[in-house]
Structure formats: C-alpha cells, structure tokens
VOBA-1610 file (N, C-alpha, C; in pm, whole numbers, padded with zeros to 5 digits, always signed):
BEGIN
Met+00583+03927-03193Met+00477+03851-03100Met+00556+03884-02963Asp+00451+03945-02915Asp+00500+03940-02730Asp+00493+03814-02654Val+00598+03749-02652Val+00570+03639-02585Val+00512+03612-02435Glu+00501+03686-02377Glu+00422+03680-02247Glu+00294+03668-02289Ile+00251+03744-02371Ile+00091+03715-02411Ile+00070+03581-02499Tyr+00170+03579-02569Tyr+00163+03410-02633Tyr+00161+03302-02537Ile+00241+03303-02431Ile+00238+03206-02306Ile+00117+03193-02240Asn+00069+03323-02193Asn-00071+03313-02122Asn-00190+03276-02226Asp-00179+03283-02332Asp-00275+03228-02435Asp-00258+03075-02450Gln-00120+03050-02450Gln-00097+02858-02423Gln-00149+02844-02279Thr-00134+02895-02175Thr-00163+02858-02076Thr-00312+02855-02060Asn-00383+02933-02114Asn-00531+02926-02121Asn-00581+02788-02208Ile-00530+02767-02280Ile-00550+02638-02409Ile-00524+02539-02304Val-00401+02521-02242Val-00354+02408-02174Val-00497+02384-02074Lys-00518+02511-01985Lys-00630+02504-01898Lys-00779+02451-01918Glu-00812+02484-02063Glu-00908+02469-02085Glu-00950+02302-02145Tyr-00796+02271-02202Tyr-00788+02125-02194Tyr-00771+02023-02083Leu-00717+02074-01989Leu-00743+02005-01878Leu-00889+01961-01834Glu-00977+02111-01833Glu-01108+02099-01799Glu-01153+01993-01843Asn-01149+02019-02015Asn-01253+01933-02053Asn-01203+01756-02082Thr-01097+01765-02085Thr-01038+01596-02101Thr-01014+01556-01977Phe-00968+01594-01860Phe-00991+01528-01730Phe-01062+01576-01598Lys-01157+01677-01676Lys-01219+01700-01575Lys-01167+01803-01452Ile-01079+01857-01494Ile-00985+01919-01349Ile-01041+02077-01325Ser-01092+02098-01217Ser-01154+02255-01206Ser-01007+02313-01127Val-00948+02380-01266Val-00832+02462-01256Val-00897+02581-01156Thr-00966+02623-01108Thr-01006+02703-01013Thr-00960+02695-00868Glu-00957+02550-00892Glu-00925+02490-00736Glu-00766+02511-00692Leu-00665+02526-00814Leu-00541+02525-00802Leu-00459+02620-00821Pro-00462+02722-00736Pro-00416+02867-00752Pro-00279+02863-00827Asn-00193+02783-00803Asn-00052+02759-00864Asn-00049+02712-00991Ile-00149+02696-01049Ile-00184+02637-01202Ile-00094+02767-01296Asp-00129+02838-01302Asp-00075+02943-01363Asp+00065+02939-01382Ala+00139+02964-01239Ala+00269+02984-01269Ala+00363+02845-01270Phe+00270+02746-01232Phe+00340+02587-01309Phe+00330+02600-01446Leu+00218+02625-01518Leu+00198+02594-01649Leu+00293+02710-01709Glu+00312+02827-01690Glu+00361+02973-01734Glu+00558+02896-01771Ile+00574+02838-01635Ile+00757+02775-01629Ile+00752+02658-01693Leu+00647+02550-01713Leu+00679+02454-01798Leu+00655+02473-01933Leu+00561+02586-01999Leu+00574+02590-02105Leu+00670+02674-02209Lys+00716+02775-02095Lys+00857+02838-02135Lys+00960+02735-02182Asn+00949+02647-02082Asn+01095+02542-02091Asn+01054+02438-02212Ile+00920+02392-02258Ile+00883+02326-02360Ile+00901+02417-02480Leu+00869+02531-02500Leu+00848+02597-02619Leu+01011+02632-02642Ser+01088+02659-02532Ser+01218+02711-02573Ser+01316+02594-02590Leu+01288+02484-02552Leu+01342+02365-02627Leu+01312+02323-02788Lys+01165+02345-02801Lys+01134+02319-02945Lys+01203+02412-03040Thr+01223+02553-02983Thr+01284+02650-03051Thr+01433+02607-03091Trp+01509+02580-02990Trp+01650+02520-03010Trp+01643+02416-03097Lys+01581+02316-03118Lys+01596+02215-03177Lys+01551+02242-03334Asn+01464+02334-03363Asn+01442+02383-03515Asn+01566+02469-03532Glu+01594+02554-03460Glu+01714+02640-03489Glu+01853+02571-03524Leu+01856+02469-03433Leu+01978+02401-03450Leu+02005+02320-03583Glu+01893+02261-03610Glu+01882+02177-03719Glu+01875+02247-03835Gln+01819+02385-03825Gln+01820+02484-03944Gln+01974+02524-03968Asn+02039+02528-03867Asn+02170+02615-03872Asn+02303+02481-03863Asn+02264+02360-03859Asn+02383+02249-03858Asn+02481+02281-03960His+02493+02335-04067His+02563+02353-04163His+02629+02450-04170Thr+02575+02547-04089Thr+02677+02669-04087Thr+02747+02689-03919Ile+02714+02634-03825Ile+02783+02637-03699Ile+02905+02573-03694Asn+03006+02614-03613Asn+03125+02549-03554Asn+03146+02411-03546Asn+03044+02393-03413Asn+03067+02262-03395Asn+02968+02190-03444Ile+02983+02110-03579Ile+02857+02044-03633Ile+02815+01938-03575Ile+02685+01936-03587Ile+02596+01839-03499Ile+02522+01722-03551Phe+02604+01577-03510Phe+02537+01471-03508Phe+02408+01456-03523Lys+02316+01485-03668Lys+02187+01476-03659Lys+02112+01404-03589Asp+02134+01276-03544Asp+02062+01139-03495Asp+02036+01206-03318Ser+02140+01298-03298Ser+02129+01320-03157Ser+02034+01412-03104Thr+01971+01474-03191Thr+01889+01589-03148Thr+01757+01495-03079Val+01732+01351-03139Val+01624+01269-03039Val+01648+01309-02901Tyr+01737+01348-02842Tyr+01734+01361-02698Tyr+01677+01505-02673Ile+01671+01596-02772Ile+01633+01709-02768Ile+01440+01670-02748Glu+01440+01581-02856Glu+01270+01553-02859Glu+01254+01487-02760Glu+01307+01420-02693Glu+01287+01300-02581Glu+01263+01445-02427Thr+01363+01524-02448Thr+01326+01623-02320Thr+01200+01705-02324Val+01158+01759-02437Val+01033+01791-02470Val+00937+01717-02449Ser+00935+01585-02462Ser+00828+01467-02407Ser+00846+01444-02269Asn+00968+01454-02183Asn+00983+01454-02047Asn+00903+01577-01982Leu+00932+01703-02024Leu+00868+01799-01943Leu+00721+01820-02016Asn+00654+01760-02099Asn+00519+01733-02132Asn+00445+01662-02030Gln+00510+01538-02016Gln+00463+01432-01894Gln+00485+01508-01762Ala+00594+01581-01739Ala+00607+01659-01578Ala+00498+01724-01568Leu+00464+01791-01681Leu+00341+01887-01695Leu+00188+01858-01637Ile+00183+01744-01727Ile+00046+01659-01683Ile+00023+01578-01569Leu+00161+01537-01521Leu+00146+01472-01427Leu+00153+01542-01324Gly+00214+01626-01289Gly+00202+01724-01167Gly+00101+01786-01153Ile+00011+01814-01246Ile-00132+01893-01235Ile-00245+01800-01190Ile-00221+01639-01219Ile-00308+01572-01177Ile-00302+01488-01061Gly-00178+01555-00991Gly-00145+01486-00835Gly-00040+01397-00816Phe+00062+01390-00960Phe+00157+01270-00934Phe+00306+01382-00917Arg+00364+01383-00788Arg+00451+01470-00814Arg+00595+01376-00823Ile+00600+01266-00747Ile+00700+01179-00788Ile+00716+01147-00911Pro+00612+01069-01008Pro+00640+01072-01161Pro+00689+01224-01244Ser+00631+01298-01197Ser+00656+01477-01238Ser+00820+01482-01225Cys+00863+01461-01101Cys+01005+01487-01073Cys+01095+01383-01135Met+01047+01271-01165Met+01107+01137-01226Met+01108+01224-01406Met+01055+01277-01425Met+01054+01316-01582Met+01124+01413-01586Met+01156+01543-01473Met+01260+01637-01503Met+01389+01597-01483Arg+01369+01487-01397Arg+01513+01438-01362Arg+01594+01356-01507Arg+01481+01297-01571Arg+01531+01261-01710Arg+01550+01357-01804Ser+01467+01457-01799Ser+01523+01566-01895Ser+01644+01638-01886Leu+01709+01639-01761Leu+01830+01670-01726Leu+01935+01581-01777Glu+01905+01422-01766Glu+01993+01340-01797Glu+01999+01360-02000Asn+01886+01388-02069Asn+01866+01377-02206Asn+01950+01492-02247Leu+01947+01609-02171Leu+02033+01729-02232Leu+02156+01698-02246Ile+02225+01639-02120Ile+02368+01644-02170Ile+02427+01529-02242Ser+02310+01407-02236Ser+02354+01296-02353Ser+02340+01368-02479Phe+02232+01458-02519Phe+02279+01529-02638Phe+02402+01595-02638Leu+02471+01681-02572Leu+02523+01796-02574Leu+02675+01666-02594Tyr+02674+01563-02560Tyr+02782+01484-02560Tyr+02773+01384-02704Tyr+02622+01323-02708Tyr+02632+01218-02847Tyr+02628+01332-02961Lys+02590+01429-02988Lys+02630+01561-03067Lys+02747+01534-03144Asp+02853+01510-03067Asp+03010+01488-03118Asp+03037+01365-03115His+02960+01262-03084His+03030+01117-03099His+02910+01023-03158Pro+02928+01033-03299Pro+02825+00934-03354Pro+02863+00799-03328Val+02980+00757-03313Val+03019+00601-03284Val+02961+00567-03169Glu+03008+00633-03086Glu+02924+00607-02948Glu+02785+00600-02929Tyr+02732+00701-03004Tyr+02600+00720-03004Tyr+02516+00529-03056Phe+02616+00501-03178Phe+02576+00361-03258Phe+02602+00264-03152Lys+02691+00247-03085Lys+02757+00160-03009Lys+02622+00164-02900Lys+02582+00272-02824Lys+02507+00249-02710Lys+02357+00184-02801Glu+02309+00230-02926Glu+02192+00208-02991Glu+02216+00060-03005Leu+02331-00018-03039Leu+02346-00179-03044Leu+02345-00222-02904Gly+02298-00157-02786Gly+02355-00213-02675Gly+02425-00227-02590Asn+02555-00157-02665Asn+02689-00138-02561Asn+02730+00003-02523Pro+02653+00068-02437Pro+02667+00181-02342Pro+02784+00192-02309Ser+02896+00292-02336Ser+03018+00306-02296Ser+03012+00426-02208Thr+02909+00511-02192Thr+02914+00641-02083Thr+02854+00631-01954Asn+02854+00703-01884Asn+02762+00750-01750Asn+02758+00869-01740Ile+02698+00902-01623Ile+02664+01061-01608Ile+02763+01096-01584Lys+02855+01067-01530Lys+02989+01117-01501Lys+03045+01176-01601Asn+03054+01047-01665Asn+03150+01046-01821Asn+03101+01146-01915Leu+02951+01194-01894Leu+02931+01304-01976Leu+02943+01440-01885Gln+02943+01438-01803Gln+02945+01564-01710Gln+03097+01630-01745Asn+03203+01529-01746Asn+03352+01509-01791Asn+03406+01594-01853Tyr+03321+01501-01988Tyr+03318+01581-02144Tyr+03292+01738-02138Leu+03160+01770-02071Leu+03109+01894-02084Leu+03208+02032-02022Met+03266+01947-01923Met+03378+02022-01819Met+03481+02029-01884Glu+03524+01975-01939Glu+03667+01987-02030Glu+03660+02009-02163Tyr+03526+02062-02190Tyr+03522+02069-02363Tyr+03596+02196-02389Pro+03679+02164-02536Pro+03755+02267-02559Pro+03702+02401-02653Phe+03614+02480-02590Phe+03571+02576-02640Phe+03636+02687-02721Glu+03759+02652-02725Glu+03847+02741-02773Glu+03838+02700-02972Leu+03779+02558-02944Leu+03771+02520-03094Leu+03641+02574-03151Ile+03544+02611-03063Ile+03409+02653-03155Ile+03393+02838-03140Tyr+03460+02876-03042Tyr+03448+03017-02997Tyr+03610+03107-03025Arg+03707+03060-03085Arg+03830+03090-03106Arg+03839+03242-03227Asn+03731+03222-03302Asn+03739+03362-03351Asn+03644+03476-03316Thr+03556+03466-03180Thr+03474+03566-03185Thr+03482+03604-03006Tyr+03561+03477-02925Tyr+03534+03516-02774Tyr+03688+03460-02726Glu+03762+03474-02811Glu+03912+03451-02723Glu+03970+03481-02586Asn+03900+03604-02600Asn+03978+03635-02455Asn+03840+03616-02329Lys+03759+03520-02353Lys+03641+03484-02283Lys+03651+03362-02244Phe+03746+03275-02258Phe+03748+03148-02219Phe+03732+03101-02083Lys+03815+03189-02035Lys+03810+03196-01869Lys+03661+03162-01819Tyr+03589+03275-01859Tyr+03467+03292-01797Tyr+03352+03189-01873Ile+03379+03149-01987Ile+03293+03040-02062Ile+03329+02915-01945Arg+03446+02886-01919Arg+03466+02784-01835Arg+03384+02818-01687Glu+03394+02909-01658Glu+03351+02944-01493Glu+03185+02946-01534Leu+03148+02951-01634Leu+02988+02946-01676Leu+02981+02762-01634Ile+03020+02743-01726Ile+03004+02582-01745Ile+03030+02478-01633Glu+03114+02542-01509Glu+03108+02518-01406Glu+03023+02506-01321Asn+02940+02652-01320Asn+02829+02687-01233Asn+02747+02587-01275Leu+02698+02559-01417Leu+02594+02510-01480Leu+02587+02336-01461Ile+02720+02314-01437Ile+02726+02179-01373Ile+02670+02127-01249Glu+02744+02233-01145Glu+02730+02238-00989Glu+02554+02240-00992Glu+02496+02343-01060Glu+02356+02344-01038Glu+02277+02213-01104Trp+02340+02160-01197Trp+02260+02032-01261Trp+02303+01962-01174Asn+02358+01914-01078Asn+02415+01792-00962Asn+02314+01861-00837Arg+02286+01959-00794Arg+02237+02018-00689Arg+02082+01974-00722Val+02016+02005-00824Val+01881+01979-00892Val+01863+01835-00912Tyr+01950+01779-00971Tyr+01943+01608-00980Tyr+01936+01540-00847Lys+02022+01601-00761Lys+02010+01508-00626Lys+01852+01546-00534Glu+01803+01679-00571Glu+01685+01688-00500Glu+01576+01585-00583Leu+01597+01607-00706Leu+01475+01529-00789Leu+01494+01391-00739Ser+01620+01343-00755Ser+01643+01202-00702Ser+01590+01161-00600Asn+01603+01256-00484Asn+01524+01251-00355Asn+01425+01205-00382Tyr+01310+01274-00464Tyr+01190+01217-00521Tyr+01172+01055-00545Val+01243+01018-00633Val+01275+00936-00732Val+01303+00825-00626His+01380+00828-00526His+01423+00717-00436His+01375+00737-00277Gly+01255+00794-00299Gly+01212+00836-00144Gly+01286+00795-00020Ser+01389+00893-00026Ser+01521+00887+00039Ser+01459+00897+00195Arg+01375+01011+00205Arg+01319+01016+00337Arg+01191+01069+00333Lys+01114+01064+00446Lys+00990+01055+00502Lys+00913+01163+00362Lys+00958+01291+00359Lys+00911+01391+00299Lys+00915+01405+00155Tyr+01007+01272+00136Tyr+00981+01281-00018Tyr+00873+01140-00052Ile+00833+01075+00039Ile+00742+00945-00004Ile+00623+01007-00039Glu+00533+00958-00153Glu+00391+00992-00155Glu+00309+00885-00177Leu+00228+00883-00055Leu+00100+00763-00027Leu-00002+00789-00099Lys-00078+00700-00219Lys-00152+00687-00284Lys-00192+00567-00290Thr-00264+00516-00198Thr-00290+00358-00171Thr-00433+00352-00212Tyr-00522+00480-00270Tyr-00633+00414-00318Tyr-00678+00519-00441Ile-00716+00481-00535Ile-00748+00540-00657Ile-00805+00737-00623Glu-00912+00710-00508Glu-00943+00847-00484Glu-00836+00905-00417Asp-00733+00872-00385Asp-00618+00971-00327Asp-00572+01013-00434Ile-00550+00999-00571Ile-00496+01050-00701Ile-00592+01163-00730Ile-00572+01278-00683Ile-00649+01392-00739Ile-00532+01504-00717Pro-00622+01616-00794Pro-00492+01755-00856Pro-00498+01823-00675Arg-00400+01863-00650Arg-00360+01898-00537Arg-00226+02030-00560Asp-00287+02141-00473Asp-00245+02262-00547Asp-00095+02288-00452Glu-00079+02215-00348Glu+00059+02195-00275Glu+00161+02108-00329Val+00114+02015-00461Val+00201+01933-00528Val+00274+02049-00622Leu+00201+02104-00683Leu+00226+02223-00771Leu+00322+02323-00700Gln+00289+02360-00608Gln+00387+02447-00518Gln+00537+02404-00512Ser+00525+02270-00455Ser+00674+02197-00446Ser+00730+02164-00570Ile+00688+02178-00667Ile+00743+02149-00788Ile+00775+02276-00886Ile+00706+02404-00864Ile+00762+02461-00935Ile+00899+02556-00926Pro+00989+02531-00816Pro+01099+02578-00811Pro+01174+02445-00877Leu+01145+02331-00865Leu+01264+02253-00929Leu+01243+02259-01082Ala+01117+02293-01157Ala+01095+02310-01298Ala+01119+02425-01337Glu+01159+02549-01261Glu+01179+02692-01299Glu+01379+02633-01306Lys+01420+02525-01219Lys+01565+02523-01209Lys+01632+02436-01333Thr+01500+02350-01347Thr+01547+02265-01467Thr+01554+02348-01584Gly+01468+02448-01612Gly+01453+02528-01684Gly+01606+02639-01745Asp+01632+02679-01623Asp+01778+02745-01585Asp+01886+02653-01667Ile+01891+02549-01594Ile+01985+02491-01620Ile+01994+02427-01784Ile+01882+02387-01860Ile+01869+02344-02001Ile+01940+02461-02086Asn+01852+02555-02077Asn+01898+02675-02162Asn+02031+02765-02135Gly+02059+02771-02018Gly+02209+02788-01977Gly+02329+02684-02037Leu+02290+02570-02050Leu+02376+02486-02115Leu+02373+02498-02278Leu+02234+02519-02318Leu+02237+02534-02467Leu+02264+02682-02551Ile+02251+02753-02450Ile+02328+02856-02472Ile+02471+02856-02461Thr+02541+02817-02356Thr+02686+02793-02344Thr+02750+02725-02484Phe+02663+02633-02530Phe+02724+02574-02676Phe+02673+02617-02781Phe+02619+02690-02803Phe+02540+02721-02895Phe+02528+02883-02908Phe+02615+02987-02856Phe+02585+03101-02821Phe+02554+03183-02967Glu+02629+03148-03046Glu+02612+03209-03203Glu+02504+03163-03248Val+02402+03061-03216Val+02297+03051-03293Val+02204+03086-03221Tyr+02199+03128-03088Tyr+02109+03181-03011Tyr+02133+03326-03072Met+02221+03392-03100Met+02233+03557-03152Met+02177+03540-03263Ser+02182+03437-03352Ser+02071+03441-03460Ser+01977+03462-03481Met+01927+03421-03388Met+01745+03417-03366Met+01718+03551-03357Asp+01563+03536-03414Asp+01480+03655-03382Asp+01465+03705-03245Glu+01428+03844-03227Glu+01410+03898-03112Glu+01310+03802-02999Thr+01193+03745-03083Thr+01116+03670-02994Thr+01122+03544-02967Lys+01213+03478-03037Lys+01262+03371-02998Lys+01381+03371-02883Lys+01474+03487-02861Lys+01568+03483-02785Lys+01489+03533-02643Ser+01394+03616-02688Ser+01290+03673-02551Ser+01239+03551-02487Leu+01217+03446-02565Leu+01139+03322-02479Leu+01257+03243-02429Ile+01358+03246-02469Ile+01473+03146-02392Ile+01537+03268-02271Arg+01516+03393-02313Arg+01595+03468-02194Arg+01470+03467-02077Leu+01368+03431-02095Leu+01240+03446-01990Leu+01272+03271-01948Ser+01324+03203-02013Ser+01313+03062-01939Ser+01437+03061-01826Ile+01511+03136-01830Ile+01627+03155-01708Ile+01559+03260-01639Lys+01551+03192-01506Lys+01514+03281-01400Lys+01638+03346-01270Asn+01754+03214-01299Asn+01841+03211-01205Asn+01935+03347-01242Asp+01954+03445-01176Asp+02003+03544-01166Asp+02136+03535-01184Leu+02219+03445-01104Leu+02360+03407-01145Leu+02414+03343-01270Ile+02328+03258-01324Ile+02353+03181-01436Ile+02341+03312-01517Lys+02278+03419-01546Lys+02266+03512-01619Lys+02357+03598-01612Lys+02424+03617-01492Lys+02567+03694-01461Lys+02677+03622-01531Tyr+02677+03512-01552Tyr+02791+03410-01609Tyr+02776+03413-01723Ile+02659+03420-01806Ile+02640+03427-01945Ile+02688+03562-02001Leu+02639+03656-01926Leu+02686+03797-01960Leu+02855+03841-01953Lys+02939+03725-01849Lys+03052+03751-01826Lys+03159+03682-01990Ala+03086+03580-01977Ala+03139+03516-02077Ala+03120+03576-02209Phe+03003+03592-02229Phe+02978+03625-02402Phe+02946+03795-02397Gly+02913+03864-02294Gly+02867+04017-02305Gly+02724+04030-02355Asp+02631+03949-02377Asp+02495+03949-02382Asp+02423+03836-02352Leu+02325+03894-02400Leu+02203+03760-02379Leu+02065+03836-02412
//
C-alpha cells in the first residue's frame, strides 16, 4: 500500500465528514489538507505502534505492563480532538490536546515499567510528576534492552533521548503559552457564538506544533522500541518515517541505530 495515497484518501474522507456533519466549507481553508495530513499521520502511526506493541509484548526485551497502553489510546484520542477542534476554529483547546498528548506519551513510557506506581495512581495516590517522568527516560538503562544488538551505540542512543526531551520541553512550553494565555498573542477572544467559526489562520498557526508533536512521539517510541519498529512491514515503517519531519531527530536515530 502507498502510504501517501492512503493518507490522501483518509484526508478526503475527513473533509467530506466535516462538510456533512459540521457544514464546514473546506474550500475556504487552504491549509486544511496540510493540517489533516500531519494529524492523520500522527494518529495512524500511534495506532500502529499500539497494535504492534501489544502483539509483540511477549517477545520484546522490555516487557510492557499491558494496562499502560491506555496512555497510547488516550494520546490517539487527544490528537483526534485536536484535529476537530483546530478545524472548527478552537486554537487553544486544540493546543491543550496536543500538550496532553505529550504528557500521555511519556506517562506510557514510565508506567510500562511501573505497574505498582500505576495502581497507586489509579487509587488516587500519584507519586510522579512530569520532571520525574523525564528524569526516568533520561536515565533509562538502554544497555538492558539493546545489550545484544547495539552495544557500541549507547552514547548515540543517549544523545537521541536527550535531544528528544529537549524538543519535548520546547514544544510543551509553546503549547503551554496557549493554555495559560501568557501574552496577548496567545489569547483567544471568542465572546459570541458567531465568533466560533473555522479560520485558516488558526490551522496555519497549529500546523508547526502538530508536526513537532508527531516528531517527538514517534521519535520517543522508536528510541524505546526500535526492534519492534524494525519488525514491522514496510508500509507501517513508511507511515512512521513520514510522521517524523525533523531532520535532526532523523540524524540522531540514524547515528543510534544505523537505520530508519
């Protein structure tokens, strides 16, 4: 299957749905194709990761606590909401959903190894915050999961995770500006119902953030599950590759693993 053709078909399906359900004239939104392409690639790549991780859980080196994959499901949900909210003109809620997707992805990577902490959190006694989650990822013993295949590459794997966490912080900060309305440019004034309409400038402003969100999510999952990625068929790998636009992240992946 040609991934680009498939994404284009899915884009047209979503546009038809928007026209029929929300009466949105998509022809008045020149950036809608670019916006949908990025979000759909991110959503479909995440669904692919979830299916592959669940199917391969008995064979991968770092066994996943199964309940933790609810965070991947939630990330898909976040991005679906970001897609719809952005198109109907809600920039701030769309950014909030993307910010939440970043939080949920690193939560998955932490709780996949911590069933006890997961259950404590479900009982209402969380013991972690974002900084704790990031520190865990930065200090992760990659020697444990890649000792038989990439033993001479740990320096580059650490450079990759450091770069990804730095990018996570940059994008999270930008998304948080919208959430907190830190300056005038991040305030969204819709005081009347008729102010809530699709605007192409909203999509234009969200597209770079959606793109960076996909870079980070897929970059982190490749870092922790490269062998699962390599076991996928070419169509699935192509989808994930196309979801990473950042050339620096690609460069670090190639240095760490020699392939992408």
